[in-house]
N, C-alpha and C positions, 0 to 999 in steps of 0.2 A: 441297686444301692451299693455303694462301695463298702467293702469289709473294713471294719475298724482295725487299725494296726494294734498288735499286742504290745503291752507294756514291756520294757526291757526285762529279761529274765535269763537265768543260766540253764544250760543243758549239757549233758555229757555226750561227747562225740563218740563214734565207733572206735576211735583210737584210744579211748579212755580218758582223754583230757576234757576239761570243762571249758565252755565258751559262753560269752555274753551274746545273746541274740537281741537285736534291737532294730528299730526302723529309722532311717535317715533319708530325707529327701524323697520319700515314697518308695525307697528300696530297702529290702531286708539286708541287714549287715550282721556280722559277727566278729568278735574279738577274742583271741586266745587268752586264757587266764593262766596258762603254762603250769597246770597242776592236775593231778588225778585225785587229789584229796578234796572231798566235798567241803570240809570245814575251812580249809585254806581258800578254796574257790569262793565260798560264801563271803569270807572276809574281804577278799579282793573285789568282789562284786559290789559289796557295800561301800568300799572305798571309791570305786568307780562312780557309783551313784552320787556319792557325796561331792567328789571333785569334778565330775562331769568332763573327764579328760578325753573320752573317745570322740573323734571328730564328727559331730553332726553337721559341721560346716567344713568347707574346703580350707585346708591349711596351706597357706601360700608358701611357707618355707618350713616344711616339716623336719623333725629330727630324723636321723637315720633309723632310730628305733621305731618311729611311727611308720616309716617306709617299709621296714621289715615286717611289721604287723600287717600292713595292707597287702603286701606281697604274699605272705603266708596264708592269710585268710581268704583272699580272692583267687589266688593262682595255684597254691600248693595243696592246701587242705582238701582232702576228698578226691584229688586228681592224680596224685603221685603215689606209686606203690610204696616208696620208701619214705613217706612223709614223717614217720616216727624218728627218722634220723635228723630232721631239720631243726627241732627245738634246741638240741645241743649246739649245733652250728650257730644258730641265731643268738643263743646265750653267750657264746664266745665273742661274736661280733659286737653284741651289745655291751659286753664288759669294757670295750674300748670306745665304741662309737656312740653309745646310747644317747647322750644328751647333746651331741654335736648336730647342728642343723646342716642341711645340705649345703647351704651357702658358705658355711664355715669350714667345711672339709677341704683339705689340700692333698696333693699327691704324697707329701711326706707322711700323712696319717697312715696310709696303707704300708709304707715302708717301716714306720714305727710298729705297727701291728705285727708285721712279719717278725721283727726282732723280739718283741715281747712274747709272742707265741713260742718262738724257738727256745726262749729261756724258761718257759713253763709258768710265767707269771699270770697267764690267763689259761684256763682249762685245767684238767686234772693232772696233766703231765706235759713235759716238753713235747712240742709237735714237730713232725717232719715237714720238709718242704711240700710233700704231696698233700698232707692234711691242710696246711695253711693255704696252699694254692686252691684247693677245693673250696674252702670257706670264702676266700676272696672272689672266686669265680661266682659263687652264690650271691655275693654282694653286687657284683657286676650285673647279674641277672635281675636282681631287685631293682637296680637303677634303670635298666632297660624297661622293666615293667612300669615303673613310675613315669617314664617318658612316653610309653606307647599304649599301655593296656589298662591302667588303673581306672576304676569308676568311682565317682562320676568323672566325666572327661575334664571337668574344670579343675580336677586335682592334678592333672598331668603337668609335668615340669619340663621345660626346655632342656635339651641335651647339654647346652653350654653351661647350665647351672651346676652340673656335676663335675667333680674333679676326677682325674684319671686314677683308676685303681691299679696300682702296681702289683704284679704277681711274682712270687719267688720262682727260681728255675725249677723245672721238674726234678723230682727226687732222683738221686743217683741210684743205680742198682744196689739192692741190699744183699751183698755177697758174703756176709759172715756165715761160715759153715762150721759147725762144731765137729771136732775130730773124735775118734773113738774113745780116747782117754777122757775127754771132757764129758762125753755121753755117759761113760761108765761112772764117773764121779757124780754126775747129776742123778742117775738112777739110784745110786746108793743113798744120796742125800734126801731124795724125795720120799723114801720110805722111813726116814728117821723123824720122829716127832720133834718139833721145835720147842725147846725149853731153854730159858735163860733169863737174864735181867729184863724186867719189865713184862715178862710173859707169865701166864698162868701155867702151872704144871699140868701136863696133859699127855695121854698115851695115844691120842688121835693123830693121824697124818695131818700135816699142816695144809692149809688152803692153797698156798703157793706151791707146795709139793704136789698136790693133786693136779693143779693146773699144768705144771711142767711135765709130769709123767704123761698125762693125757695128750698134751700138745706134741710131745716127742713121738708118740705112737700113732696118733691120728692125723697129724699135719693140718688140722683144721684151724680156721681163723679164730682170733682171740675172742670175739664176741660170741661166736657159736659155742665155744667151750664154756665161757662164763655163764651163758644162759641155759646150759644143758641141765635137764632134769632127769630123775630116775625113770620117769615114764617113757623117755626116749631111748632107754637102754634095754634091749631084749637079750638077756643072758641065755635064755633057752634056745634062741636061734642064732646067738653069737653075732648080733648086729647092733649098731648105734645109728639112729636116725637123727642127724644134727639139725634138721629143719623142724623147729618146734611147732606144735599144733596151732593152726590159725595163721601161721606166717606164710605169706605169698613168696615164692621163690623169686629172687632178683638175679641180676647178672653175677652177683657173688653167691653162687649156689651153695647150699648146705646139703651134702649128699648123705646117703645111707651107706655105711661102710662096715666091713667085717671087723671083729675085735681081734687084735693080734694075740698070739700066745703069751707074749710078755705082759700085755695090758690086762688080760682077763683075770688073773689072780689078784692084781692090784685093785681092779674094780670090785671084786668080791670082798676084798678087805675093807675098802672105804664104804661100801654099801652096808656092811655090818656095823659101821660107826656112824651112819647117817643120822642127822638130827632133824632133817626136813627133806623136801622133795628136790632141792637144789643139790647137784652133785658137789659143787664147791661151797655149799652152805648158804651162799648169798651171791647176788649177781652184781657185785661192786667191782671197782677197777682192780686190775692185777699188774699194770705196767710197772709201777714203782716197786711193788713187792718182788717181781721177777728180777729186776735190775739189782735190787739189794741182796736177794738170795744168792744170785750167781756171783756177784762181786765178792760176797763173803767166802765163796769157794775159790776165789782167785781166778774166776772165769770172766774175762772182760768182754765188753761189747755185745752183751746179750739183751735182746728185747723179745717180746712174744713172737714176732714174725720169724725170728731166727730158727725156731724149731720146725716151722713149716718148710722153710727154704732148705734146711739140713736134710729133712726127710726126702724131699723131692730130688735133691742132688744125689743122695745115696741110692735112691730107687733107680734113677736113670743110669747111674754108673754101674749098677749091678745087672743091668739089662732089661729092666721092666719097660714095657712099651710106653711111648709117650701118650698114647690114647688111654691106657689104664691109669697112668699117673694123673692125667687130666680129670678122669672120672673120680679118682680118689680124692683129689684136691677140691673138686667142684669148680675147676677152671675151664676155660675154653681151650681147645687143642692148640689154637694159634698162640695163646699166651705161653703155654708149656713149650711149644716149639721154639719160640723166640728166646726163652730164658734157659732152656735145658738141652736142646737138640745137640749142641756141641759136646755134651758130656757122654753121649752114647758110645759104648765100647767100639762099635764099628763105624763111627762117624767119618764120612768121606774116604773110607778105606778103598772104595771101588773107583776112585778117580784115576788111579795109575794103571798103566798097561801091564 
């Protein structure tokens, strides 16, 4: 006797997000609700039940948003180690393409998306060519999925129905390096509490000051610092493990590194001021605060990656081996060789007789 299909219901996935689980055409299906909050998930589920918008039937001309949902639920979720990075990319794509049907999209749409993302009208901040390129590559992957893989097969769409997705050129090398005077100014400013118009009086080190000092001394990626908690800092052994508990290492490795002599007293100071387990108080965006903070110091052209690139440049120039630099950064040795080998003090010195 065939088992009776369960009524639609919501469940929490291992990634913390809630999904609607339902049966369609004899197959189990699920749809992302894009939230980790049970109350929000319940409200969205009730709206889904009322409106019946999830496709129990084949959609002949789906919206881009519906395509992205199918792609994520059937192809990405539970299969890709970095799936937690996809919702933000999908949200950015949906901000422009959401209600456009596949048949309505034209090549100019991807060109418009590139320009709008560069201006910061979509997303938390202006995006680089590399970020925009990655998002539109994911849109291309979604389109291929809809052509060749999506289930049921009747949902598959001929290739000719999709417009070409234009990509921006690859990002130019980010070669801004802070000089010694700029680094000195930043170190002085980072330990000064921010008080002024529109701010509460406080003797605590500012959140952006904490980020910049840690970034200058550890050269770690923006997200690794933003997500850093005090549980990951071992002052007794003078080590920081940037790979938070439960996170699987990806190609963007988060290493365990020693605490520099300059950073240690700073960490001890901000730990004495800590209000929760986040080193930066919360794990929200820092891109714009960094740009604003440095611009107010008359230091132009600074974004979070500049601190990483500055550290690597200076380390190689003072003779630290490329292998050690790669280990410290959490990068592949080839990446470090491609970007920094020419800065070694003895680079190509042995080519002459």
